[in-house]
C-alpha positions in Angstrom: -10.5 -6.1 -15.8 -7.8 -4.4 -18.0 -6.4 -0.9 -18.5 -6.1 -0.3 -22.2 -4.9 3.3 -22.1 -3.9 6.1 -19.7 -7.1 7.9 -18.7 -8.1 11.2 -17.3 -10.4 10.4 -14.3 -12.0 13.8 -14.6 -13.4 12.7 -17.9 -14.2 9.0 -17.2 -15.3 6.9 -14.2 -14.8 3.6 -16.1 -11.1 3.4 -17.0 -11.0 -0.4 -16.8 -12.8 -2.8 -19.2 -13.9 -6.4 -18.6 -12.4 -8.8 -21.1 -12.2 -12.6 -21.6 -8.7 -14.0 -21.9 -7.1 -17.5 -22.1 -5.8 -18.8 -18.7 -2.1 -17.9 -18.6 0.5 -20.7 -18.5 3.2 -20.7 -15.9 6.8 -20.6 -17.2 9.7 -22.3 -15.5 9.9 -21.2 -11.9 6.4 -19.7 -12.0 3.1 -20.7 -10.4 -0.4 -20.2 -11.7 -2.8 -18.7 -9.1 -6.5 -18.9 -9.1 -7.3 -15.6 -7.6 -9.8 -15.4 -4.7 -9.4 -11.7 -3.6 -7.5 -8.6 -4.7 -7.2 -5.4 -2.7 -7.8 -2.1 -4.4 -5.1 0.5 -3.9 -4.6 4.2 -4.6 -1.6 3.3 -6.6 -3.9 1.9 -9.3 -5.2 5.5 -9.7 -1.5 6.6 -10.2 -1.2 3.9 -12.9 -4.4 4.8 -14.6 -3.6 8.5 -14.8 0.0 8.0 -15.8 1.9 9.2 -12.7 3.5 5.7 -12.5 2.6 4.4 -16.0 2.5 0.7 -16.8 5.4 -0.8 -18.7 3.1 -2.0 -21.5 -0.6 -1.7 -22.2 -3.0 -3.3 -21.9 -2.3 -4.4 -18.3 -4.3 -6.1 -15.6 -3.9 -4.0 -12.4 -3.9 -5.3 -8.8 -1.1 -6.1 -6.4 -2.8 -7.3 -3.2 -3.6 -10.8 -4.4 -4.7 -13.8 -2.4 -5.4 -17.0 -4.2 -4.7 -20.7 -4.6 -2.0 -22.5 -6.5 -3.6 -24.0 -9.6 -0.5 -25.2 -11.6 3.3 -25.2 -11.3 5.8 -24.5 -14.1 8.9 -26.5 -14.5 11.2 -26.4 -11.4 8.5 -24.6 -9.4 8.5 -26.7 -6.3 8.2 -24.2 -3.5 4.4 -24.6 -3.3 2.0 -27.4 -4.2 -1.4 -27.3 -5.9 -4.1 -26.0 -3.6 -1.7 -23.9 -1.3 -3.0 -20.5 -0.4 -0.6 -17.8 -1.4 -0.3 -14.0 -1.6 1.3 -11.7 -4.2 2.4 -8.1 -3.3 3.7 -5.1 -5.2 7.1 -6.6 -5.8 6.6 -9.0 -8.7 10.3 -9.6 -9.3 13.8 -8.2 -8.9 17.0 -9.1 -10.7 19.0 -10.3 -7.7 22.3 -9.2 -9.4 22.4 -5.4 -9.4 24.2 -3.3 -6.8 21.0 -2.6 -4.9 19.9 -6.2 -4.8 23.4 -7.3 -3.6 23.1 -4.7 -0.9 19.8 -6.1 0.3 17.8 -3.3 -1.3 15.8 -5.3 -3.8 13.0 -2.7 -3.6 15.4 -0.3 -5.3 16.5 -2.8 -8.0 17.2 -1.2 -11.4 15.0 -3.9 -13.0 12.3 -3.9 -10.3 8.9 -5.1 -11.7 5.7 -4.2 -10.0 2.7 -6.5 -9.9 -0.2 -5.0 -11.9 1.9 -2.3 -13.5 4.8 -4.1 -15.2 3.2 -7.6 -15.1 -0.4 -8.6 -15.1 -1.9 -8.6 -11.6 -4.9 -9.7 -9.6 -7.9 -8.0 -11.1 -8.5 -11.3 -12.9 -9.5 -14.9 -12.2 -6.0 -16.2 -12.8 -2.5 -14.8 -12.8 1.1 -16.1 -12.8 4.0 -15.0 -10.6 7.6 -16.2 -10.0 7.4 -18.6 -7.0 10.0 -16.7 -5.0 7.7 -13.7 -5.0 4.7 -15.4 -3.5 4.0 -15.8 0.2 2.2 -18.3 2.5 -0.9 -16.7 4.1 -1.3 -17.4 7.8 -4.2 -19.7 8.5 -5.7 -17.2 11.0 -6.5 -14.7 8.2 -9.5 -14.9 5.9 -8.8 -14.2 2.2 -10.4 -10.7 2.4 -8.5 -9.9 5.6 -5.1 -11.0 4.1 -5.4 -9.0 0.8 -5.0 -5.5 2.3 -2.1 -6.6 4.4 0.0 -7.4 1.2 0.3 -3.7 0.3 -1.4 -1.3 2.6 -0.1 -3.4 5.6 3.4 -4.2 4.2 4.1 -0.7 3.0 2.8 0.8 6.2 5.0 -1.6 8.2 8.0 -0.5 6.1 7.1 3.1 6.7 6.9 2.6 10.4 10.3 0.9 10.4 11.8 3.8 8.5 10.6 6.3 11.1 13.1 4.8 13.6 10.2 5.2 16.1 10.8 4.4 19.8 8.2 3.4 22.4 6.8 6.4 24.2 7.5 8.9 21.4 4.7 10.6 19.6 3.7 9.3 16.1 1.6 11.2 13.6 -0.4 9.8 10.7 -1.6 12.1 7.8 -4.5 10.5 5.9 -6.4 7.5 7.3 -7.3 5.1 4.5 -6.3 1.4 4.1 -2.6 1.9 5.1 -3.2 4.4 7.8 -5.6 2.3 9.8 -3.2 -0.7 9.6 -0.3 1.4 10.8 -2.3 2.6 13.7 -3.1 -1.0 14.8 0.5 -2.0 14.4 1.9 1.0 16.3 -0.5 0.4 19.1 0.8 -3.1 19.5 4.5 -2.5 19.0 4.7 0.9 20.8 2.0 0.7 23.6 3.3 3.8 25.4 3.3 6.0 22.3 0.5 8.4 21.5 -0.8 8.4 17.9 -2.1 11.6 16.3 -4.2 11.3 13.2 -4.7 14.1 10.6 -7.6 13.5 8.2 -9.9 15.9 6.3 -12.8 13.5 6.4 -14.7 13.6 9.8 -15.7 9.9 9.3 -12.0 9.0 9.0 -11.2 10.9 12.2 -14.1 9.1 14.0 -12.8 5.8 12.7 -9.3 6.6 14.0 -10.7 7.4 17.4 -12.5 4.1 17.6 -9.2 2.4 16.8 -7.4 4.1 19.7 -5.9 7.4 18.3 -4.9 9.7 21.1 -5.9 12.8 19.1 -7.5 13.5 15.7 -7.7 16.7 13.7 -8.0 18.2 10.2 -4.9 18.7 8.0 -4.4 22.3 9.2 -5.1 21.6 12.9 -2.3 21.9 15.4 -1.9 18.9 17.7 -1.5 19.5 21.5 2.0 18.1 21.5 5.0 18.0 19.1 5.5 14.8 17.1 8.7 12.7 16.9 7.7 11.1 13.6 5.0 11.4 11.0 3.9 9.0 8.3 2.2 10.7 5.3 -0.1 8.4 3.3 -1.9 11.0 1.2 -1.6 11.6 -2.5 -1.1 15.4 -2.2 1.5 17.9 -0.9 -0.4 20.0 1.6 -0.3 17.4 4.4 3.4 17.1 4.0 4.0 20.8 4.5 1.6 21.0 7.4 3.1 17.9 9.1 6.6 19.4 9.0 5.4 22.2 11.2 4.5 19.7 13.9 7.7 17.7 14.0 9.9 18.1 17.1 13.7 18.5 16.7 15.3 15.6 14.8 11.9 14.4 13.9 11.4 12.4 10.7 8.6 12.6 8.1 8.2 9.4 6.0 6.3 9.8 2.8 4.4 6.6 2.0 3.3 7.3 -1.6 4.6 6.0 -4.8 3.7 9.3 -6.5 2.2 12.7 -5.5 -0.5 14.4 -7.5 0.3 17.9 -8.6 -3.1 19.5 -7.9 -1.6 21.4 -5.0 2.1 21.5 -5.8 2.2 25.2 -5.4 1.6 24.6 -1.7 5.3 23.7 -1.5 6.0 27.4 -1.9 4.8 27.7 1.7 7.8 25.8 3.1 9.7 28.1 5.4 13.1 26.8 6.4 13.1 27.9 10.1 9.5 26.7 10.7 9.5 23.5 8.6 13.0 22.1 8.4 15.3 23.7 11.0 16.4 21.6 14.0 17.7 18.7 11.9 14.3 17.5 10.8 14.3 14.8 8.1 12.1 13.8 5.1 12.4 10.3 3.8 10.5 8.6 1.0 9.3 5.0 0.8 10.2 3.2 -2.5 8.3 0.0 -3.1 8.6 -3.0 -0.6 11.0 -5.8 -0.1 9.9 -9.4 0.3 11.0 -9.1 3.9 8.4 -6.4 4.6 5.6 -8.6 3.3 6.6 -11.8 5.1 7.4 -10.1 8.4 4.2 -8.1 8.4 2.0 -11.1 7.6 3.4 -12.9 10.6 3.0 -9.9 12.9 -0.6 -9.4 11.7 -1.3 -13.1 12.5 0.4 -12.9 15.9 -1.3 -9.7 17.2 -3.7 -10.3 15.4 -4.5 -7.5 13.0 -7.8 -7.9 11.2 -8.3 -5.0 8.7 -11.7 -3.4 8.2 -12.7 -3.9 4.6 -15.5 -3.6 2.0 -16.0 -6.3 -0.7 -16.8 -5.6 -4.4 -17.4 -7.9 -7.3 -14.6 -7.9 -10.0 -16.9 -6.1 -12.4 -17.3 -3.3 -9.9 -13.6 -2.5 -9.8 -14.2 0.9 -11.4 -16.7 1.8 -8.7 -14.2 0.8 -5.9 -11.4 2.9 -7.6 -13.6 6.0 -8.0 -14.7 5.7 -4.3 -11.0 5.8 -3.3 -10.5 8.8 -5.6 -13.4 10.6 -3.9 -12.1 9.7 -0.5 -15.0 7.4 0.3 -12.8 5.1 2.4 -13.6 3.1 5.5 -10.7 0.7 5.9 -9.8 -1.3 2.7 -11.6 -2.2 -0.5 -11.3 -5.8 -1.8 -12.4 -7.4 -5.0 -14.1 -10.8 -4.4 -13.2 -12.9 -7.5 -13.4 -16.6 -6.9 
């Protein structure tokens, strides 16, 4: 399934087209993967609508890839044929720039994203540099592993960036694929912390309660206690402004979104310094992921274990899955079943 051009999803519900291509050949240091599953992510909507546009078009989206090594390029010896591997958002980084040398490869000036800057997993086959593929723990099924590669890994990074401590209150705004995995991780790593979930969809709030949320409410609702940290996983601005009101002194809001839509950007005018930012509150963004985030979270998910809720779709139904995400018809993660 390919994206041929930037599309307005108010005017089309089929931005991707099914095409037949030759199987790609792995270059030196690359592996060819026969794709089994690929998670569907809100970031694909950002790519389609041009908020984080692909480097070149056409492009095959998809950056939560699970598959099996089919072929190895020259000098690609890290894996062998038949090994099960995963591919995440980070397709490659240069390893030489200031950020890479400072262990910030997610901020690399030549960062390439899977499914945006290089063809991804909405396909039967894809290639990737061997250093940017991951072993999948045997305890995870293919469809369970796929959402962990982005929704899980970026959620794990967001949780780390909150500097959260056990016993402190944690808020989550939005409760899709990433939110439900953050809740499961937080309940394990911080067993004495209360988790407060803000979601506009009653079904999402009910889902959060089943997973152990201490309190759930709508975006505008006021929780019964102040929050020490909040992770925002929504594509819009209103939850950011509302969450800032609920932060305690020195609280930190981590925005887990590669781009924000501008549909409600005027809501930012509601920010009042004493109410929203005073008392040394902080706002921090999450930019991409490092390989460390992916590999560490896969192991944590295996150890706990974390088994994400998911719905499966055929590859040719990728447009349907994307539109359901856009319309907030979300219950856990959405996964394309390919091979």
